[in-house]
C-alpha positions in Angstrom: -23.1 6.5 9.2 -26.1 6.5 6.7 -27.9 3.1 6.5 -27.2 1.4 3.2 -30.1 2.6 1.3 -29.7 5.9 2.1 -26.5 6.4 0.9 -27.2 3.9 -2.1 -29.8 6.9 -2.9 -26.7 9.3 -2.4 -24.6 7.3 -4.9 -27.7 7.5 -7.1 -28.2 10.6 -7.3 -24.0 11.8 -7.2 -24.0 9.3 -10.5 -27.1 11.1 -11.9 -25.7 14.4 -11.6 -22.3 13.8 -12.2 -21.9 11.5 -15.8 -25.1 12.3 -17.4 -28.0 14.7 -16.2 -30.1 14.6 -18.9 -30.0 11.4 -18.6 -32.1 8.8 -16.5 -29.4 6.5 -14.3 -31.3 3.1 -14.4 -28.5 0.9 -12.6 -25.4 0.9 -11.6 -23.6 -1.8 -12.2 -20.4 -2.4 -9.3 -17.6 -4.9 -10.9 -20.5 -6.8 -12.1 -18.7 -9.3 -14.0 -15.7 -9.4 -12.8 -15.8 -12.5 -10.5 -17.0 -14.6 -13.7 -15.4 -17.0 -15.5 -15.0 -15.8 -19.8 -17.7 -17.8 -21.2 -20.2 -16.8 -18.0 -19.3 -13.2 -18.4 -19.3 -12.6 -21.9 -23.2 -14.2 -21.6 -23.8 -12.0 -19.1 -22.3 -8.8 -21.4 -24.7 -10.2 -24.0 -27.6 -9.9 -22.0 -27.1 -6.1 -21.0 -26.7 -5.3 -24.2 -29.5 -6.3 -25.1 -31.4 -4.7 -22.3 -30.1 -1.5 -23.0 -31.1 -1.5 -26.2 -34.3 -2.8 -25.8 -35.0 -1.5 -23.2 -33.4 1.7 -23.8 -30.8 1.2 -20.1 -28.7 3.9 -19.3 -25.9 1.7 -16.8 -23.1 3.6 -14.3 -21.3 0.7 -15.0 -18.3 0.7 -12.2 -14.9 -1.8 -13.4 -11.1 -1.7 -13.5 -11.2 -3.9 -16.3 -10.4 -1.5 -19.4 -11.0 -3.9 -22.0 -14.3 -3.7 -20.5 -15.4 -1.1 -20.6 -13.8 0.6 -23.8 -16.1 -2.9 -25.4 -19.1 -1.8 -23.4 -19.4 1.7 -22.9 -20.0 4.9 -24.8 -19.2 7.9 -22.2 -16.2 6.7 -19.7 -14.9 8.7 -16.9 -11.3 7.9 -15.2 -11.1 8.7 -11.5 -8.2 8.7 -9.2 -8.4 8.4 -5.7 -12.5 8.8 -5.2 -11.8 12.4 -8.1 -12.9 12.5 -11.8 -9.5 12.8 -13.4 -10.9 12.6 -17.0 -14.3 12.2 -19.0 -15.5 12.3 -22.3 -16.4 9.9 -25.0 -14.9 5.9 -25.1 -12.8 7.4 -28.0 -11.6 10.6 -26.9 -10.4 8.7 -23.4 -8.9 5.3 -25.2 -7.6 7.0 -28.3 -6.4 10.9 -27.3 -6.4 11.3 -23.9 -6.0 14.5 -22.0 -4.3 13.9 -18.4 -1.1 11.7 -17.8 -2.7 9.3 -15.1 -5.0 8.3 -17.8 -2.6 7.9 -20.1 -0.3 5.1 -17.6 -3.5 3.1 -17.2 -3.0 0.6 -20.2 0.1 0.6 -19.7 -0.8 -0.7 -16.3 -3.6 -3.1 -17.1 -2.4 -6.8 -16.3 -1.1 -8.8 -19.5 -0.7 -12.4 -20.2 3.4 -13.7 -20.3 5.1 -16.3 -21.9 
């Protein structure tokens, strides 16, 4: 089993090669706000946007929260069982998904019921 540092380098390189090969990947954010309450989550997301804008950073934002992905990401990659199912701009993936799996995701998202 590779050491954690080696594994992180492998993941970073694979993400760099697959997702945006012409742009430097600055940070991998894996569910960075999932355990935070809503007000703290909003503050962290505002800070991430500000840092991205001011420092021209590129994030790999990994999340199961589709609302956050739609709000924060310009490019989206949908994965199922460790494989890329669909990729494209935020509008392409959320407004006109091509793959059946991607089309089912909004229906699978949790909602508040009365």
